[in-house]
C-alpha positions in Angstrom: -82.1 -16.8 -53.7 -84.7 -19.0 -52.3 -88.5 -18.6 -51.5 -89.3 -18.3 -47.8 -92.4 -18.4 -45.8 -93.3 -16.6 -42.8 -96.3 -16.5 -40.6 -96.3 -13.0 -39.1 -98.2 -9.9 -38.8 -98.5 -8.3 -42.4 -97.9 -4.8 -41.2 -94.6 -5.6 -39.5 -91.8 -3.6 -40.9 -89.6 -5.5 -43.3 -86.4 -4.5 -41.7 -87.6 -6.1 -38.3 -88.4 -9.3 -40.1 -85.0 -9.3 -41.9 -83.0 -8.6 -38.8 -85.2 -10.4 -36.1 -86.6 -13.4 -37.9 -83.8 -14.1 -40.2 -80.9 -12.7 -38.7 -79.8 -10.5 -41.6 -78.4 -7.8 -39.5 -76.3 -6.2 -42.4 -79.4 -4.0 -43.1 -79.2 -1.2 -40.7 -81.8 1.0 -39.1 -80.8 4.6 -38.9 -83.9 6.7 -38.9 -86.9 4.3 -39.1 -88.5 6.9 -41.5 -87.0 6.2 -44.8 -84.8 8.9 -44.9 -81.2 8.0 -44.3 -81.0 4.8 -46.7 -79.0 2.5 -44.2 -81.8 0.0 -44.4 -81.7 -0.2 -48.2 -82.5 -3.4 -49.9 -83.4 -4.2 -53.6 -87.0 -5.4 -54.2 -87.8 -6.7 -57.6 -84.8 -4.9 -59.0 -85.5 -1.5 -57.2 -83.8 0.0 -54.3 -86.2 0.3 -51.3 -86.1 1.3 -47.8 -87.0 -1.8 -45.6 -87.7 0.3 -42.5 -90.9 1.7 -44.1 -91.9 -1.2 -46.1 -94.6 -3.5 -44.5 -94.0 -7.2 -44.8 -97.2 -7.7 -46.7 -95.6 -5.4 -49.7 -92.9 -8.1 -49.9 -95.2 -11.0 -50.7 -94.1 -12.6 -53.9 -91.0 -10.4 -54.4 -87.4 -11.0 -55.0 -85.4 -9.5 -52.2 -81.7 -9.0 -52.1 -79.9 -7.8 -48.8 -76.5 -6.8 -48.4 -75.9 -10.6 -47.2 -77.1 -12.0 -50.4 -75.3 -9.5 -52.5 -72.0 -10.2 -50.7 -71.7 -13.7 -52.2 -71.3 -12.1 -55.9 -68.3 -11.0 -57.7 -70.1 -7.6 -58.2 -69.9 -7.1 -54.3 -66.3 -8.1 -54.3 -65.3 -5.7 -56.6 -67.4 -2.9 -55.1 -65.9 -3.7 -51.6 -62.4 -3.5 -53.0 -63.3 -0.2 -54.8 -64.8 1.4 -51.7 -61.6 0.2 -49.6 -59.2 1.6 -52.3 -61.0 4.9 -52.5 -61.4 5.4 -48.7 -65.2 5.2 -49.0 -65.6 3.5 -45.7 -65.1 5.3 -42.5 -67.6 4.5 -39.7 -69.1 2.0 -41.9 -72.8 2.3 -40.9 -73.9 3.6 -44.3 -71.8 1.2 -46.2 -74.5 -1.6 -46.6 -77.1 0.9 -47.8 -74.5 2.7 -50.2 -73.4 -0.6 -51.6 -77.1 -1.7 -52.1 -77.6 1.7 -54.0 -74.4 1.2 -56.2 -75.7 -2.3 -57.2 -79.1 -1.0 -58.1 -77.6 1.8 -60.0 -74.9 -0.5 -61.8 -77.4 -3.2 -62.6 -79.4 -0.7 -64.6 -76.6 1.6 -65.9 -73.1 -0.3 -65.8 -71.3 2.8 -67.1 -72.9 5.9 -65.0 -71.3 9.4 -65.0 -70.7 11.2 -61.6 -74.0 13.1 -61.8 -76.0 9.8 -62.2 -74.0 8.3 -59.2 -74.9 11.2 -57.1 -78.5 10.9 -57.8 -78.5 7.2 -57.2 -76.9 7.6 -53.8 -79.0 10.8 -53.0 -81.4 8.7 -50.6 -78.3 7.4 -48.6 -76.9 9.7 -45.9 -73.4 9.6 -45.0 -71.9 11.7 -42.3 -68.2 10.7 -42.6 -67.0 10.7 -46.1 -68.6 13.8 -47.7 -69.6 11.4 -50.5 -66.8 12.1 -52.9 -64.8 8.9 -52.1 -68.1 7.1 -52.5 -68.7 8.5 -56.0 -65.1 7.6 -56.8 -65.5 4.1 -55.7 -68.5 3.6 -57.6 -66.9 5.1 -60.8 -63.8 3.0 -60.3 -66.3 -0.2 -59.9 -68.0 0.7 -63.3 -64.8 0.9 -65.0 -63.2 -2.1 -63.6 -66.4 -4.4 -63.8 -66.7 -4.7 -67.3 -69.2 -7.4 -68.0 -70.1 -7.8 -64.5 -73.2 -5.6 -64.6 
């Protein structure tokens, strides 16, 4: 929500800066190769993998992490829908899934199942089988009229 300045190596991975320099540990590192989505953040309105994004690419960008998103009413609704649908099991993928849901619902407040599956396709979950996550996002889109 506010500009920050950091004197650091420009090619450092953004995930390392978020976690190590700013203590924002909600962004998880699962693969370090941009394949699992656990490190998902929103950069200028687009879902991005922070584990493959160099710090220099974040210069001048508006970044939303799970911590920043968690203070919103949209997050509270998604959290409740994820819990109600049983979309949270081990929880490791949940921050990335929540960020993918936020990015989707911000662009399209009423997605269908296929659009949700496409939006979360870059986020791996080894526990839920995705159906419960899709159900949670569908519920949030129905219940969140006017939030997105």
